[in-house]
Every structure is written in structure tokens, then in C-alpha cells.
Wavefront OBJ file of the C-alpha trace (Angstrom):
o trace
v 120.017 60.595 133.506
v 118.306 57.532 132.068
v 117.465 56.714 128.471
v 114.041 55.553 127.330
v 115.427 52.046 126.893
v 116.630 52.018 130.508
v 113.231 53.219 131.743
v 111.450 50.534 129.731
v 113.854 47.881 131.050
v 113.305 49.030 134.630
v 109.545 48.879 134.086
v 109.763 45.295 132.891
v 111.620 44.476 136.107
v 108.936 46.206 138.183
v 111.532 48.671 139.458
v 109.808 52.038 138.981
v 108.617 53.490 142.274
v 107.030 56.728 143.456
v 106.918 57.583 147.146
v 105.793 60.567 149.138
v 108.349 63.372 149.075
v 107.581 64.978 152.425
v 110.450 66.264 154.578
v 111.041 64.273 157.779
v 108.091 61.966 157.310
v 108.323 58.234 156.795
v 104.703 57.591 155.808
v 102.549 54.600 156.689
v 104.557 52.170 154.575
v 101.580 50.999 152.532
v 101.929 50.808 148.763
v 99.805 50.206 145.691
v 100.756 48.294 142.562
v 101.527 50.491 139.584
v 100.508 48.827 136.307
v 101.287 49.989 132.803
v 98.326 50.101 130.395
v 100.597 48.804 127.644
v 100.263 45.189 128.790
v 98.756 45.456 132.287
v 102.017 44.334 133.913
v 103.239 45.618 137.265
v 106.002 48.193 136.717
v 106.496 49.202 140.343
v 104.694 50.671 143.324
v 103.401 53.996 144.595
v 102.764 55.166 148.136
v 99.235 54.554 149.407
v 98.883 57.727 151.449
v 96.288 58.650 154.038
v 95.189 61.690 156.031
v 98.308 61.505 158.215
v 100.478 61.927 155.129
v 98.403 64.906 154.056
v 98.729 66.417 157.543
v 102.509 65.978 157.338
v 102.669 67.559 153.884
v 100.550 70.526 154.978
v 102.640 70.979 158.133
v 105.853 71.009 156.075
v 104.344 73.440 153.568
v 103.052 75.791 156.258
v 106.379 75.738 158.072
v 108.229 76.578 154.854
v 105.809 79.416 154.162
v 106.065 80.770 157.709
v 109.863 80.619 157.620
v 109.861 82.249 154.163
v 112.432 79.734 152.919
v 110.957 80.107 149.419
v 108.431 82.940 149.508
v 110.980 85.164 151.248
v 113.512 84.906 148.452
v 113.643 87.853 146.106
v 112.000 87.310 142.706
v 115.459 87.378 141.139
v 116.646 84.593 143.465
v 113.572 82.475 142.769
v 114.094 83.084 139.064
v 117.616 81.677 139.193
v 116.422 78.510 140.929
v 113.453 78.117 138.591
v 115.741 78.478 135.569
v 118.148 75.907 137.019
v 115.185 73.553 137.513
v 114.022 74.204 133.958
v 117.463 73.378 132.604
v 117.480 70.102 134.545
v 114.049 69.228 133.135
v 115.378 69.922 129.651
v 118.415 67.719 130.288
v 116.190 64.897 131.548
v 113.490 65.290 128.875
v 114.094 61.833 127.380
v 113.766 60.209 130.795
v 110.578 62.126 131.611
v 109.068 61.287 128.215
v 109.728 57.584 128.801
v 108.166 57.733 132.278
v 104.947 59.219 130.878
v 104.956 56.684 128.045
v 105.217 53.668 130.333
v 102.996 55.101 133.078
v 100.104 56.457 130.969
v 100.438 54.459 127.731
v 101.222 57.611 125.742
v 103.125 57.130 122.458
v 106.798 57.834 123.029
v 106.950 59.976 119.882
v 104.220 62.239 121.269
v 105.912 62.441 124.659
v 109.237 63.382 123.085
v 108.028 65.714 120.365
v 104.943 67.360 121.886
v 104.457 66.883 125.625
v 107.978 67.504 126.901
v 108.715 70.479 124.613
v 105.454 72.081 125.783
v 106.337 71.232 129.388
v 109.744 72.889 129.052
v 108.226 75.950 127.353
v 105.883 76.348 130.329
v 108.766 76.088 132.788
v 110.720 78.745 130.902
v 107.721 81.071 130.622
v 107.114 81.267 134.388
v 110.792 81.195 135.352
v 111.331 84.259 133.171
v 108.074 86.013 134.080
v 108.161 85.815 137.859
v 110.533 88.787 138.347
v 108.763 90.875 135.717
v 105.364 91.133 137.384
v 104.938 94.666 138.714
v 102.842 96.069 141.530
v 101.097 99.421 141.018
v 100.601 102.806 142.618
v 97.030 103.999 142.284
v 96.177 107.609 141.376
v 95.379 109.524 144.549
v 95.558 112.914 146.196
v 98.848 114.465 147.266
v 98.245 113.553 150.920
v 98.048 109.772 150.412
v 99.889 107.012 148.596
v 97.931 103.937 147.532
v 99.900 100.837 146.581
v 98.361 97.738 145.023
v 100.633 94.783 145.759
v 100.498 91.054 145.088
v 101.488 88.361 147.559
v 101.476 84.540 147.383
v 98.325 82.922 148.695
v 100.111 80.478 150.998
v 99.745 76.712 150.692
v 98.428 75.550 147.317
v 97.425 71.952 146.589
v 97.707 70.997 142.916
v 95.605 67.938 142.072
v 96.674 66.629 138.679
v 95.023 64.436 136.011
v 96.480 61.304 134.403
v 96.293 62.182 130.712
v 99.295 64.551 130.423
v 101.263 63.909 133.619
v 104.381 66.047 133.051
v 102.613 68.793 131.105
v 99.807 69.232 133.649
v 102.436 69.372 136.386
v 103.959 72.305 134.501
v 100.616 74.042 133.953
v 99.614 73.856 137.624
v 102.664 73.499 139.840
v 105.155 75.766 138.087
v 103.172 79.058 138.186
v 101.965 78.352 141.728
v 105.535 77.812 142.920
v 106.949 80.693 140.863
v 104.471 83.012 142.590
v 106.075 82.152 145.941
v 103.580 79.669 147.342
v 104.322 76.418 149.116
v 102.921 73.724 146.820
v 101.645 70.225 147.576
v 101.403 68.024 144.487
v 98.876 65.221 144.310
v 99.278 63.379 140.973
v 96.682 60.919 139.710
v 97.208 57.611 141.483
v 97.842 55.790 138.204
v 100.411 58.279 136.820
v 102.843 59.366 139.509
v 106.288 58.738 138.040
v 107.080 61.953 136.172
v 105.774 64.108 139.049
v 108.063 62.234 141.420
v 111.065 62.791 139.148
v 110.234 66.454 138.499
v 110.184 67.171 142.223
v 113.499 65.387 142.715
v 114.942 67.667 140.037
v 113.404 70.681 141.798
v 115.263 69.785 144.987
v 118.459 69.368 142.993
v 117.944 72.849 141.563
v 117.568 74.394 145.011
v 113.829 74.508 145.716
v 113.441 74.044 149.518
v 111.868 70.683 150.303
v 109.073 72.052 152.450
v 108.041 74.439 149.689
v 107.316 71.588 147.267
v 106.021 68.197 148.411
v 104.507 65.143 146.757
v 101.677 63.052 148.192
v 100.682 59.948 146.241
v 97.473 57.977 146.652
v 93.796 57.813 145.796
v 91.547 60.783 145.212
v 89.033 59.527 147.739
v 91.620 59.692 150.520
v 94.343 62.140 149.541
v 92.333 64.440 147.272
v 89.497 64.717 149.754
v 91.886 65.287 152.663
v 93.564 68.142 150.799
v 90.214 69.646 149.856
v 88.961 69.514 153.432
v 92.189 70.610 155.126
v 92.064 73.936 156.952
v 95.784 74.386 156.368
v 95.394 74.444 152.589
v 94.639 77.918 151.234
v 93.872 76.966 147.627
v 93.206 73.897 145.482
v 93.947 73.856 141.760
v 92.340 70.846 140.096
v 92.169 69.402 136.600
v 89.816 66.502 135.983
v 86.171 65.639 135.571
v 83.387 68.104 136.291
v 81.936 65.620 138.773
v 85.086 65.559 140.900
v 85.560 69.292 140.448
v 82.199 69.822 142.139
v 83.450 67.818 145.123
v 86.257 70.344 145.630
v 83.744 73.186 145.718
v 81.876 71.228 148.375
v 85.082 70.551 150.326
v 85.881 74.253 150.275
v 82.443 75.185 151.565
v 82.666 72.602 154.357
v 86.147 73.597 155.498
v 87.849 76.998 155.320
v 86.335 78.414 152.105
v 89.673 77.946 150.389
v 90.044 79.252 146.875
v 89.336 76.681 144.163
v 90.436 76.718 140.531
v 88.895 74.054 138.305
v 89.681 72.967 134.760
v 87.124 70.293 134.025
v 85.432 68.428 131.207
v 84.641 69.287 127.643
v 82.436 68.113 124.798
v 84.071 70.233 122.172
v 82.787 71.020 118.674
v 84.674 71.138 115.406
v 82.726 73.045 112.741
v 83.588 72.468 109.086
v 81.948 75.026 106.833
v 81.428 74.422 103.112
v 84.290 76.748 102.136
v 86.880 74.987 104.315
v 90.165 73.838 102.812
v 89.593 70.169 103.574
v 93.081 68.965 102.688
v 94.539 71.328 105.282
v 91.738 70.721 107.761
v 91.738 66.905 107.826
v 94.998 66.420 109.810
v 93.784 68.929 112.391
v 90.345 67.327 112.627
v 91.908 63.916 113.258
v 94.349 65.341 115.808
v 91.550 67.105 117.653
v 89.469 63.925 117.713
v 92.094 61.283 118.462
v 95.294 62.858 119.780
v 96.331 61.167 123.035
v 93.807 58.407 122.305
v 91.015 60.943 122.747
v 91.944 61.177 126.444
v 91.999 64.934 126.238
v 89.600 67.482 127.709
v 89.876 69.644 124.578
v 89.178 66.733 122.227
v 86.884 67.797 119.375
v 84.588 64.790 119.530
v 81.574 66.553 117.979
v 82.315 67.054 114.281
v 79.723 69.437 112.834
v 79.880 69.563 109.039
v 77.918 71.342 106.342
v 75.742 68.664 104.777
v 76.920 69.617 101.276
v 80.496 68.484 101.948
v 79.949 65.681 104.452
v 80.623 62.760 102.110
v 83.801 64.347 100.785
v 85.061 65.049 104.288
v 84.325 61.537 105.563
v 86.171 59.969 102.657
v 89.228 62.120 103.330
v 89.154 61.359 107.071
v 88.821 57.629 106.461
v 91.824 57.685 104.146
v 93.991 59.834 106.425
v 93.324 57.832 109.594
v 95.011 54.801 108.010
v 98.325 56.446 108.905
v 97.420 56.366 112.610
v 99.271 53.251 113.681
v 97.770 51.600 116.771
v 100.130 49.593 118.954
v 102.758 49.464 121.678
v 103.446 53.130 122.513
v 107.099 52.382 123.212
v 107.613 51.797 119.485
v 108.549 54.731 117.280
v 105.945 55.545 114.650
v 102.990 54.486 116.823
v 100.464 57.302 117.081
v 97.832 55.539 119.119
v 98.355 53.640 122.361
v 96.059 52.027 124.927
v 93.464 53.477 127.255
v 95.077 54.425 130.553
v 93.568 51.655 132.710
v 91.038 48.836 132.664
v 88.240 50.803 134.344
v 88.505 53.603 131.823
v 88.792 51.109 128.960
v 85.532 49.485 130.040
v 83.805 52.873 130.225
v 84.914 53.830 126.690
v 84.008 50.371 125.342
v 80.519 50.838 126.775
v 80.131 54.145 124.926
v 81.182 52.340 121.759
v 78.262 49.949 122.117
v 75.817 52.691 123.117
v 76.638 54.632 119.945
v 75.963 51.566 117.823
v 72.725 50.766 119.651
v 71.438 54.337 119.252
v 71.894 54.207 115.494
v 75.364 55.613 114.902
v 76.921 54.377 111.665
v 80.579 53.401 111.836
v 82.676 55.312 109.278
v 85.909 53.713 110.472
v 87.149 51.891 113.555
v 84.618 50.641 116.049
v 86.717 47.740 117.348
v 88.503 46.692 120.493
v 91.996 45.545 119.501
v 92.395 42.257 121.350
v 95.101 41.291 118.860
v 97.500 43.723 120.543
v 97.844 41.686 123.727
v 96.594 42.265 127.246
v 96.623 46.078 127.142
v 93.558 48.276 126.834
v 93.410 49.127 123.126
v 90.454 50.669 121.250
v 91.046 51.913 117.715
v 90.108 55.429 116.517
v 86.384 55.403 115.777
v 84.154 57.798 113.863
v 80.356 57.564 113.773
v 78.082 59.232 111.236
v 74.406 60.047 111.699
v 74.776 61.459 115.216
v 71.959 63.709 116.402
v 71.863 66.004 119.462
v 69.685 63.533 121.346
v 72.288 60.761 121.227
v 74.534 59.962 124.152
v 77.848 60.468 122.348
v 76.771 63.966 121.283
v 76.098 64.981 124.886
v 78.472 63.125 127.227
v 82.233 63.438 127.519
v 83.700 60.045 126.619
v 87.401 60.846 127.069
v 88.297 58.242 124.498
v 88.765 57.706 120.752
v 85.121 58.094 119.733
v 83.841 61.024 117.663
v 80.535 61.636 115.946
v 79.472 63.513 112.824
v 76.425 65.790 112.831
v 75.325 67.838 109.810
v 74.016 71.385 109.578
v 72.590 73.600 106.823
v 73.326 77.154 107.978
v 75.918 79.056 109.990
v 73.308 79.842 112.623
v 72.488 76.154 113.017
v 76.188 75.271 113.280
v 76.738 77.773 116.090
v 73.606 76.593 117.902
v 74.803 72.969 117.723
v 78.268 73.966 118.923
v 76.813 75.721 121.973
v 74.305 72.960 122.725
v 76.285 71.492 125.616
v 76.798 71.956 129.340
v 80.511 72.410 128.626
v 82.482 75.249 127.094
v 86.168 74.423 127.120
v 87.393 74.526 123.522
v 86.190 74.687 119.929
v 87.620 74.829 116.430
v 86.161 75.685 113.062
v 87.248 75.861 109.439
v 86.386 78.559 106.907
v 88.078 80.784 104.341
v 85.674 83.650 105.036
v 87.390 86.223 107.266
v 84.153 87.919 108.318
v 82.639 84.594 109.269
v 85.808 83.673 111.176
v 85.558 86.753 113.398
v 81.803 86.437 113.788
v 81.698 82.750 114.720
v 84.723 82.960 117.030
v 82.816 85.522 119.098
v 79.584 83.527 119.119
v 80.997 80.208 120.306
v 80.766 79.749 124.066
v 84.208 78.364 124.842
v 87.357 79.506 126.558
v 89.648 78.582 123.658
v 88.568 78.911 120.013
v 90.882 77.835 117.198
v 90.288 78.929 113.594
v 91.479 76.714 110.720
v 93.401 74.421 113.011
v 93.394 72.537 116.295
v 95.385 74.216 119.046
v 95.344 74.849 122.772
v 97.574 77.887 122.347
v 101.014 78.405 123.868
v 102.430 78.815 127.359
v 101.652 82.531 127.034
v 97.904 82.108 126.369
v 95.318 81.275 129.049
v 93.502 77.944 128.876
v 90.186 77.256 130.584
v 86.496 77.012 129.973
v 83.005 78.395 130.239
v 80.010 76.778 131.920
v 80.758 73.398 133.542
v 84.226 73.220 131.985
v 85.860 75.541 134.454
v 85.668 77.644 137.553
v 87.758 80.314 139.193
v 90.672 80.860 136.854
v 92.851 79.705 133.982
v 95.909 77.598 133.277
v 98.859 79.091 131.385
v 99.594 82.696 130.567
v 99.983 85.625 132.944
v 96.476 84.815 134.174
v 97.642 81.552 135.762
v 100.494 83.255 137.606
v 98.214 85.968 138.961
v 95.559 83.536 140.169
v 98.072 82.125 142.659
v 98.533 85.591 144.213
v 96.551 87.672 146.693
v 95.837 91.327 145.871
v 96.399 93.787 148.713
v 95.865 97.538 148.927
v 98.332 99.437 151.125
v 97.120 102.958 151.948
v 99.680 105.478 153.270
v 98.286 108.667 154.840
v 100.778 111.549 155.051
l 1 2 3 4 5 6 7 8 9 10 11 12 13 14 15 16 17 18 19 20 21 22 23 24 25 26 27 28 29 30 31 32 33 34 35 36 37 38 39 40 41 42 43 44 45 46 47 48 49 50 51 52 53 54 55 56 57 58 59 60 61 62 63 64 65 66 67 68 69 70 71 72 73 74 75 76 77 78 79 80 81 82 83 84 85 86 87 88 89 90 91 92 93 94 95 96 97 98 99 100 101 102 103 104 105 106 107 108 109 110 111 112 113 114 115 116 117 118 119 120 121 122 123 124 125 126 127 128 129 130 131 132 133 134 135 136 137 138 139 140 141 142 143 144 145 146 147 148 149 150 151 152 153 154 155 156 157 158 159 160 161 162 163 164 165 166 167 168 169 170 171 172 173 174 175 176 177 178 179 180 181 182 183 184 185 186 187 188 189 190 191 192 193 194 195 196 197 198 199 200 201 202 203 204 205 206 207 208 209 210 211 212 213 214 215 216 217 218 219 220 221 222 223 224 225 226 227 228 229 230 231 232 233 234 235 236 237 238 239 240 241 242 243 244 245 246 247 248 249 250 251 252 253 254 255 256 257 258 259 260 261 262 263 264 265 266 267 268 269 270 271 272 273 274 275 276 277 278 279 280 281 282 283 284 285 286 287 288 289 290 291 292 293 294 295 296 297 298 299 300 301 302 303 304 305 306 307 308 309 310 311 312 313 314 315 316 317 318 319 320 321 322 323 324 325 326 327 328 329 330 331 332 333 334 335 336 337 338 339 340 341 342 343 344 345 346 347 348 349 350 351 352 353 354 355 356 357 358 359 360 361 362 363 364 365 366 367 368 369 370 371 372 373 374 375 376 377 378 379 380 381 382 383 384 385 386 387 388 389 390 391 392 393 394 395 396 397 398 399 400 401 402 403 404 405 406 407 408 409 410 411 412 413 414 415 416 417 418 419 420 421 422 423 424 425 426 427 428 429 430 431 432 433 434 435 436 437 438 439 440 441 442 443 444 445 446 447 448 449 450 451 452 453 454 455 456 457 458 459 460 461 462 463 464 465 466 467 468 469 470 471 472 473 474 475 476 477 478 479 480 481 482 483 484 485 486 487 488 489 490 491 492
């Protein structure tokens, strides 16, 4: 296994490569440059796949499913292999953390201390759960027996985002594979490295190659081909709501495959006047700026009781000074670059729009050109944001948050729900009755009280409205969504 230093050295030499992992298929030989957002240098190449590669991956997956090389194993046998894979992931955690750091510009401390532990927890959860999911016998008359059984769907394509490469692999791929499906993994074209390594470790653990394949390349070619393919039974996608809608269209135009979408968010944080601000401030900053704001559950709409706004802003401005912006390979850095130039330019445009529409900078507001040729924007908070402004309404997916005031609880809830999204929300209060009441009133799939959290591997994650469709990530719910339900009716 490689250390972080060895990964960083290999990246500097341009020696990090991700290729298609499809049994008995050589691919078209075309590659794309893989650049790190840290300094925009070339760190290696990825396969530039096309429809032929997708056809080969689907053929391998369907053959594996037909031969039952994975699905036909008993749950106990699959459990042993999944646990072996999990142990290998744990052994290679430092290597995987470094790959995500260099590939996505994520701070190495976050990769080591947050992303990979959560990834490993997810692996363990499904490895342990898969042989503990029971079928049922329905109540019936004495002359019949009615069984309700669950079976894997077949071939599942998991289309992953770039913001948490290893963790999103765990959320999507691991339950789908644990349920007995053949899984095709399509990582984001700009963050392929940890997915490539995770699948290599899966093969080492004993997962049959046809049951788990990797196809690298662009969404317009590979993602669309998977969505339109008649040999794919289900697509699980995390990404923007716009692209999620394409997969619904692909399903309708092909074989009406099942689609599970975890999409965008424009998430509120409500700070009531009885909140413990000293405890709340670290959570508010984490919700706003963790992972450079490149997070679908980012709480970019900070709704605060007008009576405590000035006090809160002063505390946030003081606390954010500890958020060191810089090279994410360095320990102690909490804030790295945007993932790529195109995304950097999009976020920088929102920065200017907020200023032009009358937002008042509380802190930040600058592009950090002093940090070299990477794509750095510092954590930025605007005051004076109203519901009509662009940064109140649109998902930025970057380090820009806005403050909006309210006078009453009813107004706070109305502002929180005033969005096309409904992924996550958090609020702060010491009033237990209010906590229960507001948690029920907020239209979001995950609601956190007195802290920022997405839950654990055991709790489902997904959204309302245009934040999600068809299912959930994590928890028992994610495992079950990758299964078919069948009734077997015995007549005596």
C-alpha cells in the first residue's frame, strides 16, 4: 500500500492513471488528461470511454448475473467477501485519502479524518447487514402459503459525483453490490482514482470481475449510454437536478429502468434567538463551508432571528479565521481549491452576482490568486440577502453563503421551505417543543437539530421535491431499493 507522500510524488510525475476495469475488453485506447485542482498540473490520464465500452461493461455484468457468479452466492458467502473487501479498504485508507485529496482538491485532513472513516463505516454496515435481511410469510388461510421474497434487480449502473469520490462510491456501489446485483461504476470524469483503486481491492477480496466493473469517461457519452442502455435495469445517480432529469428521460426513452436520484440542495440553517451561539457557530461554519461548499447538503441559506444577527455575525467572522485556505496536501489546511476551472468560474460568477444584487460582504469575497495556479476562492458570507436574490434561490455548490433575517418562527419556517429543493436543513434552539414542531414542518429529507449532520451509515439520506427521486442513500432503505419484491403464492 502507498503512503500519502508516495501518492503526491506520483502525481507530480504524472503517474496516476485510471482505466476501464472491464473483463476481457481492451477499450478504444483513447485517454483524457487528469489535472489536479491544486495547481492545475497533469497528474495522469483516465480512459476516454465510448458506447462500445459501455456495451462491453453491460455484457460482462449481464453474463455475471446470468451465471450467478455473485448473485448466486449465499448471503453468508457474499458477507465474507464484503468483509474482506472492507478490511482491505481500511488497510489502504491512507492511500485512498491521498487519491481523493490530489484528485478533487480535498484537504488531506478531511479525507483522513472524515471521508475515509465514513466510507469504511458504510462498507461495514452493508457487509454485516446483507445476511440479516429477512423475507416474510404473509398471513393467509390454511390452504395457501404466501411468501414475500426479495431478489436483486439485475444490472445496476452507479453514476457518481466528484465532491466525495470514495464516500459516494460507498453510499451507492456497496449496498447495490451487497444486495447481489452486478454493478457498473461510472465515476465523475474528473475524479476517477479512488473508484479505480476500490474496485481493484474488490477483486483482490474475491468479488467476481464481471459483477463489478468500472467505466471512465464523460457524462455526455458514458452516462448517457448507461441511461439509454436496455441491458441496464437501474441507474443510481448523485449530482445536479438538471442531469438527474436527463436520467428520467433516458429511462422513459429506453426500457423504463428504475432510477434513483440524489440531486441538488439549497439548504437552510435557522438560528433562533434562544440558540447557544458558542456551540452553534462551529456547526454553522461547517455546514456552510465544509468541503469548500461543494456539498449538496451545504447550509448556504443562514436564516437568523433579527435580534441576534449582529452577535452571530461577529462570532462567525472571528471563528472563520481558523479556516486556513491553501494547498490541501498540507496538514492543518481546512479549505482547498474548487474542483476544476469550469466550476471555479461558475462560483466566481455567483460571487459577483451577489455583490451586484446588493449583498454585503461580512467576510471573504475574494479569489485567492496568491495561492498559485489552482482554483481558490475563500469562504464568503454575505449579509442583507433577500428571497428575491440569486444566491438565496440557486445552488452555488461553492463557498458562498447568505444571511437572511426573520422575526417569527412562522416566518423562519416559511423562508426555509421557500425553495424548489428539500434535501437537508438544520436549526438551533433550546426549546424542546419548538425543536419537535419545527423539525416536522421543514420540508427536507434530513433535519438536524442543534448541529450539522448528515446522519450515520444506518440512517437514510435523500431529499424532497427536486432534491431527490425514487429512493435513499444509506440505511436499510438503500439496501432494499436495490432489490425486487416478489410474491410467491403456494396453493395446497
